[in-house]
C-alpha positions in Angstrom: 22.1 14.8 186.0 23.3 16.2 189.3 22.4 12.9 191.0 24.5 11.0 188.4 27.5 13.2 189.0 27.3 12.8 192.8 26.9 9.0 192.5 29.9 8.7 190.2 32.1 10.8 192.5 31.0 8.8 195.5 31.8 5.5 193.7 35.2 6.7 192.5 36.1 7.8 196.0 35.0 4.5 197.5 37.1 2.5 195.0 40.1 4.6 195.7 40.0 3.6 199.4 39.6 0.0 198.4 43.0 -0.1 196.7 45.7 -1.9 198.7 48.4 0.2 200.3 51.9 -0.8 199.3 55.0 0.9 200.6 55.7 3.5 198.1 59.0 4.9 199.2 62.2 3.1 200.3 62.1 4.6 203.7 58.7 3.0 204.5 59.8 -0.3 203.0 63.1 -0.2 205.0 61.2 0.5 208.3 58.9 -2.5 207.6 61.9 -4.8 207.0 63.7 -3.5 210.1 60.6 -4.2 212.2 60.4 -7.8 210.8 64.2 -8.2 211.4 63.8 -7.1 215.1 61.1 -9.6 215.6 63.0 -12.3 213.8 66.2 -11.8 215.8 64.3 -11.5 219.1 62.6 -14.8 218.5 65.7 -16.6 217.2 67.8 -15.5 220.2 65.0 -15.9 222.7 65.9 -12.7 224.4 64.8 -11.9 227.9 63.5 -8.5 228.8 66.8 -7.5 230.4 68.9 -8.8 227.5 66.6 -6.9 225.0 67.0 -3.7 227.0 70.8 -3.9 226.9 71.2 -5.5 223.4 69.0 -3.4 221.1 70.7 0.0 221.8 74.1 -1.6 221.0 72.8 -3.3 217.9 71.1 -0.2 216.7 74.3 1.8 217.1 76.2 -0.8 215.1 73.5 -0.7 212.4 73.6 3.0 212.1 77.4 3.0 211.7 77.1 0.2 209.1 74.6 2.2 207.1 76.9 5.2 207.1 79.8 3.1 205.7 77.6 1.5 203.1 76.3 4.9 202.0 79.9 6.0 201.5 80.5 3.0 199.3 77.4 3.7 197.3 78.4 7.3 196.7 81.7 6.2 195.5 80.0 3.8 193.0 77.7 6.6 191.9 80.6 8.9 191.0 82.0 6.3 188.6 81.1 6.6 185.0 82.2 4.6 181.9 84.3 7.6 180.8 86.3 7.6 184.1 90.0 7.3 183.7 91.9 4.2 184.8 93.3 6.0 187.7 89.9 7.1 188.9 88.5 3.6 188.6 91.5 2.1 190.4 91.1 4.6 193.3 87.4 3.9 193.5 88.0 0.1 193.6 90.4 0.5 196.5 88.0 2.9 198.3 85.2 0.3 198.0 87.5 -2.5 199.2 88.6 -0.3 202.1 84.9 0.2 202.9 84.4 -3.6 203.0 87.3 -3.9 205.4 86.0 -1.1 207.6 82.6 -2.8 207.8 84.2 -6.0 209.0 86.4 -4.2 211.5 83.4 -2.4 212.8 81.5 -5.6 213.3 84.5 -7.1 215.0 84.8 -4.2 217.4 81.2 -4.9 218.7 81.7 -8.6 219.4 82.9 -8.0 223.0 79.9 -5.7 223.6 77.5 -8.4 222.4 79.3 -11.1 224.4 79.1 -9.1 227.6 75.3 -8.6 227.1 74.3 -11.9 225.5 77.1 -14.4 226.1 79.1 -16.2 223.5 76.3 -18.7 222.6 73.7 -16.1 221.8 76.2 -13.9 220.0 77.0 -16.8 217.7 73.2 -17.3 217.2 73.0 -13.5 216.4 75.4 -13.9 213.5 73.5 -17.0 212.3 70.1 -15.2 212.6 71.4 -12.2 210.7 72.6 -14.4 207.9 69.4 -16.4 207.8 67.3 -13.2 207.8 69.3 -11.8 204.9 68.9 -15.1 203.0 65.2 -15.2 203.6 64.7 -11.6 202.6 66.6 -12.1 199.3 64.6 -15.2 198.5 61.4 -13.4 199.2 62.4 -10.5 197.0 63.3 -13.0 194.2 59.9 -14.6 194.4 58.1 -11.3 194.4 60.1 -9.9 191.5 59.3 -12.9 189.3 56.2 -12.6 187.1 53.5 -14.9 188.4 52.6 -16.6 185.1 56.1 -17.9 184.0 55.9 -21.1 186.1 58.8 -22.5 188.2 62.3 -21.1 187.9 64.9 -22.9 185.8 67.0 -23.6 188.8 64.0 -25.1 190.6 62.4 -24.1 193.9 64.7 -23.8 197.0 64.0 -25.7 200.1 63.6 -23.6 203.3 65.0 -24.8 206.6 63.6 -23.6 209.8 60.5 -21.5 210.4 58.9 -19.5 207.6 59.3 -15.8 207.8 56.1 -13.9 208.6 
């Protein structure tokens, strides 16, 4: 009897280690996506060591400020409820629109910094790479959210251009 209990405990512990590890929290998932993004942008821009050393601190600073602005927009959205008054809804809509404008102005303010480090050609490539990365992430999320046994989507598969994301 003792032997049976020990064996069952041993087998259950082994099977628990065999389970795949998926990112559980948003923080871990966000870090993984950021690491993939860094590799993608570095490869797309073909950054030299010197360019990387100068570029990434500026880019990370911009990203941090963008996250702060987006969090402010999210908190405004969270405060809205269906029973909010028209005045509260109107004020919130303008606050969110102002947030969008602030994000674009922030990005615009960093263009000169990027051009001084990368040059105009690579700065333009940066904007294209960011857009392409976002597109690929969204497509990948759509594919992973869809149940596997439903077959192809109604709008059909989308063609990918360029290299596949890793």
